[in-house]
Legacy VTK file of the C-alpha trace (Angstrom):
# vtk DataFile Version 3.0
C-alpha trace
ASCII
DATASET POLYDATA
POINTS 429 float
-26.737 4.677 -5.264
-26.054 6.360 -1.962
-28.038 9.551 -1.800
-26.653 13.063 -2.022
-28.144 13.707 1.400
-26.211 10.838 2.936
-23.059 12.001 1.192
-23.517 15.493 2.594
-24.012 14.152 6.099
-20.897 12.039 5.862
-18.848 14.899 4.517
-20.039 17.123 7.349
-19.096 14.580 10.022
-15.319 14.121 9.963
-13.704 11.545 12.192
-12.525 13.008 15.490
-8.761 13.599 15.620
-7.588 12.835 19.139
-3.876 12.851 18.323
-3.257 16.596 18.865
-0.615 16.356 16.135
-0.227 19.408 13.914
0.940 18.059 10.580
3.001 20.023 8.074
1.623 19.031 4.672
3.855 18.655 1.610
6.467 21.151 2.754
9.646 19.263 3.614
11.913 22.365 3.645
9.517 24.126 6.000
9.257 21.133 8.333
13.052 20.703 8.419
13.575 24.386 9.200
10.970 24.219 11.960
12.602 21.099 13.425
16.078 22.646 13.383
14.803 25.723 15.170
13.070 23.603 17.811
15.938 21.088 18.015
13.580 18.253 17.169
13.539 15.362 14.729
11.178 15.229 11.746
8.599 12.410 11.747
7.411 11.709 8.202
4.318 9.918 6.921
4.843 9.018 3.253
1.510 8.163 1.701
-0.273 7.939 -1.650
-3.884 8.609 -2.602
-4.234 5.149 -4.159
-2.743 3.303 -1.162
-5.545 1.861 0.975
-3.195 1.120 3.884
-1.967 4.721 3.768
-5.550 5.967 3.985
-6.304 3.600 6.852
-3.331 4.934 8.789
-4.175 8.587 8.031
-7.912 8.350 8.604
-7.916 6.080 11.642
-4.674 5.001 13.332
-2.778 8.293 13.342
-5.776 10.187 14.701
-6.265 7.973 17.746
-5.621 9.020 21.344
-2.322 7.140 21.940
-0.648 9.355 19.357
-1.213 12.370 21.623
1.581 11.045 23.853
4.161 11.868 21.185
2.479 14.909 19.594
5.108 17.326 20.930
8.139 15.099 20.498
8.776 15.729 16.777
7.816 17.993 13.913
5.320 15.914 11.921
5.424 15.983 8.119
2.898 14.399 5.744
4.156 13.855 2.180
2.041 12.684 -0.746
4.182 10.547 -3.026
2.769 11.847 -6.314
3.092 15.540 -5.496
5.843 16.973 -7.703
6.981 19.423 -5.031
7.955 16.475 -2.829
10.244 14.933 -5.454
13.406 16.484 -3.989
12.701 14.748 -0.668
12.279 11.381 -2.396
15.532 11.883 -4.274
17.240 11.965 -0.879
15.003 9.343 0.726
13.734 6.798 -1.861
10.503 5.016 -0.950
9.574 1.474 -2.016
6.812 0.557 0.446
3.577 2.415 1.184
3.044 3.744 3.710
6.544 4.341 5.040
7.179 6.259 8.245
10.558 7.858 8.769
12.123 9.797 11.602
14.862 12.026 10.214
17.639 14.060 11.770
17.188 17.401 9.958
20.749 18.526 10.661
22.540 15.381 9.465
19.796 14.715 6.865
19.842 11.029 7.781
17.223 8.431 8.702
17.038 7.809 12.434
14.206 5.266 12.410
11.938 3.623 9.841
8.612 1.766 9.910
7.131 0.199 6.768
3.454 -0.688 6.503
0.680 -0.573 9.051
0.544 -0.707 12.819
-1.759 0.113 15.708
-1.804 3.558 17.264
-0.027 2.140 20.312
2.708 0.664 18.113
3.131 3.852 16.118
3.305 5.984 19.261
5.965 3.655 20.664
7.879 3.797 17.360
7.953 7.588 17.293
8.750 7.780 21.008
11.758 5.469 20.721
13.372 7.117 17.683
16.875 8.087 18.763
19.855 9.095 16.589
22.113 7.374 19.118
20.416 3.997 18.600
23.101 1.695 17.175
21.059 -1.472 17.667
20.905 -4.001 14.828
17.212 -3.485 14.064
17.613 0.285 13.749
20.778 -0.131 11.664
19.013 -2.624 9.379
16.085 -0.275 8.820
18.521 2.478 7.864
20.215 0.134 5.402
16.861 -0.802 3.860
16.004 2.886 3.523
19.239 3.300 1.535
18.551 0.292 -0.686
21.403 -1.673 0.895
19.417 -4.896 1.005
22.309 -7.372 0.975
23.949 -5.661 3.946
20.637 -5.541 5.811
20.043 -9.250 5.197
23.491 -10.199 6.486
23.074 -8.040 9.581
19.638 -9.419 10.390
20.551 -13.056 9.772
23.132 -12.722 12.519
20.506 -11.262 14.851
17.572 -13.618 14.261
18.940 -16.391 16.544
19.440 -13.817 19.318
15.831 -12.561 19.222
14.053 -14.213 22.143
10.978 -12.100 22.817
8.067 -11.455 20.464
9.028 -7.782 20.184
12.643 -8.636 19.358
11.549 -11.095 16.670
9.190 -8.530 15.151
11.974 -5.949 15.071
14.306 -8.180 13.050
11.958 -10.361 10.981
9.905 -7.533 9.491
12.836 -5.728 7.816
14.399 -9.115 7.023
11.476 -10.285 4.893
11.199 -6.868 3.250
14.915 -6.810 2.392
14.721 -10.373 1.019
11.736 -9.405 -1.137
13.493 -6.367 -2.572
16.704 -8.345 -3.095
15.186 -11.432 -4.765
11.612 -12.793 -4.335
12.769 -16.383 -4.838
15.383 -16.032 -2.104
12.654 -14.438 0.005
10.406 -17.472 -0.484
13.248 -19.766 0.588
14.828 -17.922 3.492
11.664 -16.209 4.677
9.877 -19.550 4.943
12.473 -20.836 7.391
11.161 -18.433 10.022
7.433 -18.602 9.232
6.545 -20.115 12.602
8.192 -17.142 14.347
6.074 -14.481 12.622
3.789 -12.735 15.109
0.161 -13.351 14.158
-1.102 -11.075 16.940
0.255 -7.885 15.343
-0.032 -6.285 11.912
3.766 -6.290 11.595
3.931 -10.086 11.688
0.819 -10.582 9.560
2.237 -8.211 6.948
5.398 -10.343 6.835
3.321 -13.454 6.159
1.384 -11.719 3.402
4.640 -10.469 1.875
6.046 -13.985 2.023
2.968 -15.236 0.129
3.717 -12.621 -2.525
7.313 -13.877 -2.738
5.943 -17.410 -3.201
4.346 -16.345 -6.509
7.878 -16.187 -7.954
8.193 -19.978 -7.577
6.887 -22.702 -9.849
3.414 -23.815 -8.672
4.608 -27.196 -7.433
7.414 -25.622 -5.427
5.148 -22.914 -4.033
2.341 -25.239 -2.921
3.838 -26.434 0.415
4.756 -22.878 1.401
1.336 -21.537 0.424
-0.321 -24.241 2.527
1.785 -23.300 5.556
1.049 -19.580 5.177
-2.672 -20.285 4.703
-2.725 -22.299 7.927
-1.221 -19.389 9.850
-3.542 -16.808 8.288
-6.605 -18.995 8.892
-5.919 -18.651 12.604
-5.811 -14.863 12.255
-9.003 -14.814 10.184
-10.854 -16.970 12.696
-9.993 -14.671 15.595
-8.538 -11.348 14.417
-6.445 -9.454 16.976
-8.336 -6.499 18.444
-5.554 -4.167 17.301
-6.303 -4.826 13.618
-8.368 -2.321 11.634
-11.133 -3.533 9.324
-8.997 -2.979 6.221
-6.258 -5.170 7.690
-8.712 -7.954 8.559
-10.089 -7.822 5.029
-6.521 -7.988 3.736
-6.059 -11.275 5.584
-9.209 -12.724 3.988
-8.169 -11.528 0.528
-4.666 -12.901 1.067
-6.245 -16.236 1.934
-8.364 -16.037 -1.229
-5.198 -15.771 -3.327
-3.553 -18.600 -1.418
-6.584 -20.858 -1.889
-6.493 -20.104 -5.610
-2.831 -21.112 -5.723
-3.751 -24.304 -3.877
-6.490 -25.057 -6.411
-9.503 -24.401 -4.173
-11.508 -21.617 -5.827
-14.586 -22.257 -3.680
-12.647 -21.523 -0.501
-11.173 -18.491 -2.194
-14.613 -17.146 -3.045
-15.772 -17.747 0.520
-12.777 -15.783 1.839
-13.571 -12.917 -0.549
-17.179 -12.860 0.686
-15.943 -12.564 4.264
-13.665 -9.701 3.243
-16.574 -7.904 1.566
-18.747 -8.336 4.656
-16.061 -6.916 6.967
-15.548 -3.912 4.710
-19.242 -3.225 4.172
-19.813 -3.148 7.918
-16.850 -0.794 8.377
-18.038 1.488 5.564
-21.428 1.840 7.230
-19.723 2.957 10.453
-17.384 5.404 8.717
-17.977 8.986 9.956
-16.778 10.738 6.786
-16.423 10.349 3.034
-12.638 10.245 3.387
-12.724 7.470 5.953
-15.338 5.499 4.012
-13.324 5.582 0.804
-10.453 3.953 2.706
-12.221 0.676 2.054
-12.902 1.168 -1.672
-9.853 -0.651 -2.993
-10.253 -3.840 -0.979
-14.007 -3.811 -1.579
-13.304 -3.508 -5.301
-10.998 -6.538 -5.179
-13.640 -8.594 -3.379
-16.525 -7.482 -5.606
-14.529 -8.032 -8.804
-13.563 -11.544 -7.793
-17.172 -12.369 -6.979
-18.556 -10.776 -10.160
-20.489 -8.186 -8.149
-19.796 -5.416 -10.629
-22.983 -3.466 -9.968
-22.100 -3.110 -6.286
-18.558 -2.065 -7.162
-19.830 0.633 -9.518
-22.366 1.894 -6.985
-19.647 2.252 -4.363
-17.135 3.899 -6.673
-19.611 6.312 -8.238
-20.726 7.422 -4.785
-17.090 8.113 -3.879
-16.544 9.932 -7.164
-19.595 12.112 -6.564
-18.331 13.024 -3.098
-14.664 13.442 -4.133
-14.738 14.634 -7.764
-11.066 15.675 -7.759
-9.752 12.231 -6.772
-8.545 10.452 -9.917
-8.570 7.050 -8.234
-12.355 6.783 -8.379
-12.769 7.111 -12.174
-9.695 4.925 -12.647
-11.239 2.149 -10.599
-14.565 2.612 -12.365
-12.723 2.100 -15.654
-11.260 -1.188 -14.391
-14.749 -2.470 -13.578
-15.993 -1.591 -17.058
-12.907 -3.294 -18.494
-13.828 -6.504 -16.683
-17.364 -6.222 -18.027
-16.175 -5.549 -21.568
-17.947 -2.171 -21.643
-15.319 -0.346 -23.654
-17.080 2.980 -24.298
-17.973 3.426 -20.632
-14.474 2.394 -19.577
-12.812 4.850 -21.953
-15.011 7.689 -20.719
-14.039 6.881 -17.116
-10.320 6.560 -17.784
-10.275 9.774 -19.810
-11.767 11.514 -16.781
-9.040 9.993 -14.606
-6.336 11.152 -17.023
-7.874 14.617 -17.090
-7.365 15.067 -13.340
-4.565 12.580 -12.613
-1.010 13.615 -11.795
2.408 12.296 -10.881
3.925 8.931 -11.714
0.610 7.214 -11.086
-0.524 8.520 -14.479
1.398 5.573 -15.940
-1.118 3.248 -14.311
-3.952 5.263 -15.833
-2.353 5.006 -19.255
-1.959 1.253 -18.749
-5.682 0.845 -18.073
-6.573 2.837 -21.177
-4.201 0.678 -23.228
-5.941 -2.434 -21.851
-9.343 -1.074 -22.860
-8.131 -0.278 -26.377
-6.525 -3.694 -26.771
-9.716 -5.392 -25.603
-11.549 -3.481 -28.352
-8.851 -4.626 -30.820
-7.948 -0.982 -31.471
-4.251 -1.757 -31.656
-3.209 1.430 -33.453
-4.904 3.532 -30.778
-3.335 1.368 -28.071
0.111 1.944 -29.593
-0.525 5.703 -29.620
-1.404 5.496 -25.934
1.886 3.707 -25.260
3.665 6.539 -27.046
1.780 9.102 -24.958
2.764 7.303 -21.747
6.404 7.143 -22.804
6.385 10.838 -23.683
5.045 11.693 -20.233
7.595 9.422 -18.596
10.408 11.396 -20.205
9.221 14.461 -18.293
8.537 12.712 -14.992
10.828 12.782 -11.988
11.826 9.153 -11.447
11.894 9.714 -7.691
8.068 9.699 -7.726
7.689 6.994 -10.371
7.783 3.298 -9.512
9.655 0.911 -11.787
6.723 -1.515 -11.825
4.561 1.175 -13.451
7.168 1.706 -16.163
7.465 -2.053 -16.664
3.690 -2.251 -17.039
3.722 0.136 -19.992
6.543 -1.751 -21.688
4.819 -5.102 -21.157
1.738 -3.748 -22.913
3.847 -2.403 -25.767
5.290 -5.894 -26.207
1.817 -7.434 -26.164
0.596 -4.997 -28.834
3.503 -6.079 -31.008
2.639 -9.730 -30.500
-1.023 -9.157 -31.369
-0.047 -7.291 -34.527
2.301 -10.081 -35.601
-0.571 -12.561 -35.387
-2.412 -10.504 -38.001
LINES 1 430
429 0 1 2 3 4 5 6 7 8 9 10 11 12 13 14 15 16 17 18 19 20 21 22 23 24 25 26 27 28 29 30 31 32 33 34 35 36 37 38 39 40 41 42 43 44 45 46 47 48 49 50 51 52 53 54 55 56 57 58 59 60 61 62 63 64 65 66 67 68 69 70 71 72 73 74 75 76 77 78 79 80 81 82 83 84 85 86 87 88 89 90 91 92 93 94 95 96 97 98 99 100 101 102 103 104 105 106 107 108 109 110 111 112 113 114 115 116 117 118 119 120 121 122 123 124 125 126 127 128 129 130 131 132 133 134 135 136 137 138 139 140 141 142 143 144 145 146 147 148 149 150 151 152 153 154 155 156 157 158 159 160 161 162 163 164 165 166 167 168 169 170 171 172 173 174 175 176 177 178 179 180 181 182 183 184 185 186 187 188 189 190 191 192 193 194 195 196 197 198 199 200 201 202 203 204 205 206 207 208 209 210 211 212 213 214 215 216 217 218 219 220 221 222 223 224 225 226 227 228 229 230 231 232 233 234 235 236 237 238 239 240 241 242 243 244 245 246 247 248 249 250 251 252 253 254 255 256 257 258 259 260 261 262 263 264 265 266 267 268 269 270 271 272 273 274 275 276 277 278 279 280 281 282 283 284 285 286 287 288 289 290 291 292 293 294 295 296 297 298 299 300 301 302 303 304 305 306 307 308 309 310 311 312 313 314 315 316 317 318 319 320 321 322 323 324 325 326 327 328 329 330 331 332 333 334 335 336 337 338 339 340 341 342 343 344 345 346 347 348 349 350 351 352 353 354 355 356 357 358 359 360 361 362 363 364 365 366 367 368 369 370 371 372 373 374 375 376 377 378 379 380 381 382 383 384 385 386 387 388 389 390 391 392 393 394 395 396 397 398 399 400 401 402 403 404 405 406 407 408 409 410 411 412 413 414 415 416 417 418 419 420 421 422 423 424 425 426 427 428
């Protein structure tokens, strides 16, 4: 295990923030009032503690020097998705992708510009710099429609614009929201229509790579035989990225490409290649973790490292990493939750229950449904079906009190799927 001394040194050496941005944290009314007084727009970073891409953006990209160019342009607001006091904001501005960056007119209370997912510091600075309420262009209009959940309208608008996009930047601006809107509208339609433009996705920027990875996720909605040709095409594109990653990509993004390839190779029936891709992801992340100047920045890599280690059966390394993070950040419920998932894979029920109970003790917000789901899985694996059913009831009781604006439907569906499985196991006797 990493030593306490090393942990102390890391904690005492935060990454340098060169952005000069003064963030308002979890106070949307205060940020809006400040922006109105200064006649500025509000630039919002919506993030979650469990979102590795969010942490990458917060701990690395948004602190880099190019962001200093736009530090004075807006009032900058950082909002944690699970924090109950932010629920009113998310009632007005629903969020489906993490991270999401919004630029909002505080007077009209409307979205001016939107960016979903990751990007380089240069891209993010350009995004914030170009946000303009007067922008009536199709890409800006489509992003506003997506932010309102008007996916069908966004798709129609963007389909008319795709043939007109001639430059790489123009294609990025229309294809990224197009694939996202297709995914939210219907994953099967996404796999069909999104695939028609696969060759146009920009593999030199995170925005295009993210679209390819999202398309691979949409492909999972198809029957294996139908998905195979599309998966092979996406894998070919991502192999080029993996062989020579763009310099603008952060380590977590490069690892995401390797892990995306691992899933694609699995779907194509080549587990050996999938394992090799996972090993490359682990190596990239381990090197980045060693360079990390702080505990916060190091833990950015925990989730992707966990995925790689779990796939490869390297449970001891996963536990060492997660326990070190838990020791350094004892109030972060994600660490004991992830520890519980490792014990679940190992079949160590008592250890897993102790870890997940710790996570539930300190966890908050809609994400608690995911913690409940893991505890239900542990209880089912131990064949403690009555206890698992009680945990379902506890999750449902909490859901009744939760603000749905900070609760994702997939988390609710996960609880109900487990309730159904408990019923099936009971019916088998």
